[in-house]
VOLUMZA-666557 format. One line per 5 residues: their letters; for each residue y, z, x of C-alpha. Coordinates in nm, 3 decimals, always signed. Layout:
<atoms>
A	Y:Z:X  ...
</atoms>
This chain:
<atoms>
MREID	+0.001:+0.012:+0.026  +0.230:+0.054:+0.282  +0.212:-0.298:+0.415  +0.335:-0.412:+0.080  +0.658:-0.196:+0.114
QEAPQ	+0.728:-0.276:+0.430  +0.711:-0.667:+0.344  +0.966:-0.635:+0.066  +1.279:-0.597:+0.256  +1.157:-0.939:+0.447
DDALA	+1.115:-1.106:+0.126  +1.443:-1.015:+0.007  +1.631:-1.142:+0.313  +1.443:-1.492:+0.288  +1.545:-1.515:-0.088
VRSSL	+1.911:-1.438:+0.033  +1.889:-1.720:+0.299  +1.697:-1.988:+0.083  +1.902:-2.291:+0.006  +1.656:-2.343:-0.306
YAEFR	+1.742:-1.974:-0.421  +2.116:-2.015:-0.375  +2.106:-2.332:-0.562  +1.936:-2.151:-0.845  +2.205:-1.863:-0.837
AERDE	+2.483:-2.137:-0.880  +2.314:-2.304:-1.159  +2.268:-1.970:-1.346  +2.629:-1.889:-1.287  +2.748:-2.216:-1.423
ILKHK	+2.502:-2.166:-1.718  +2.668:-1.812:-1.804  +3.007:-1.941:-1.739  +2.902:-2.223:-2.019  +2.763:-1.934:-2.232
WIESE	+3.089:-1.746:-2.240  +3.319:-2.050:-2.332  +3.107:-2.156:-2.588  +3.045:-1.826:-2.742  +3.429:-1.789:-2.749
KAGRD	+3.478:-2.134:-2.936  +3.166:-2.006:-3.184  +3.325:-1.660:-3.242  +2.977:-1.501:-3.145  +2.723:-1.487:-2.872
IGFER	+2.512:-1.785:-2.895  +2.259:-1.655:-2.636  +2.123:-1.776:-2.282  +1.865:-2.042:-2.412  +2.113:-2.217:-2.618
ALIDW	+2.349:-2.214:-2.350  +2.072:-2.308:-2.097  +1.967:-2.639:-2.327  +2.333:-2.708:-2.427  +2.463:-2.718:-2.033
TRHHR	+2.142:-2.889:-1.918  +2.175:-3.180:-2.139  +2.568:-3.222:-2.137  +2.685:-3.097:-1.778  +2.406:-3.060:-1.510
ARWRA	+2.365:-3.404:-1.370  +2.770:-3.409:-1.309  +2.756:-3.060:-1.165  +2.459:-3.148:-0.926  +2.644:-3.491:-0.834
QRRTK	+2.963:-3.296:-0.780  +2.766:-3.053:-0.543  +2.601:-3.350:-0.340  +2.946:-3.485:-0.280  +3.090:-3.157:-0.137
A	+2.789:-3.105:+0.087
</atoms>
C-alpha cells in the first residue's frame, strides 16, 4: 500500500505537465464560461451537459483552430 501512496505525487506532477491535460483543462474552462453566459441568457442554470453539447456543436472547431494558430 505504501508504494501506491508514494506514486501519487508523481502522477499529479505528470498530469500538470501533460499537454493533453492542459488542453482538456482549457477546453473545460471554455465550456464553463459558455455555461455561465448561456445560463445568464436563459435566466436559469442550463447545466454542464447542455453547455457541453452546445459549445461542442457551435464553438469547438473555431476555438481549436484559433489555439492552433497561436501555438
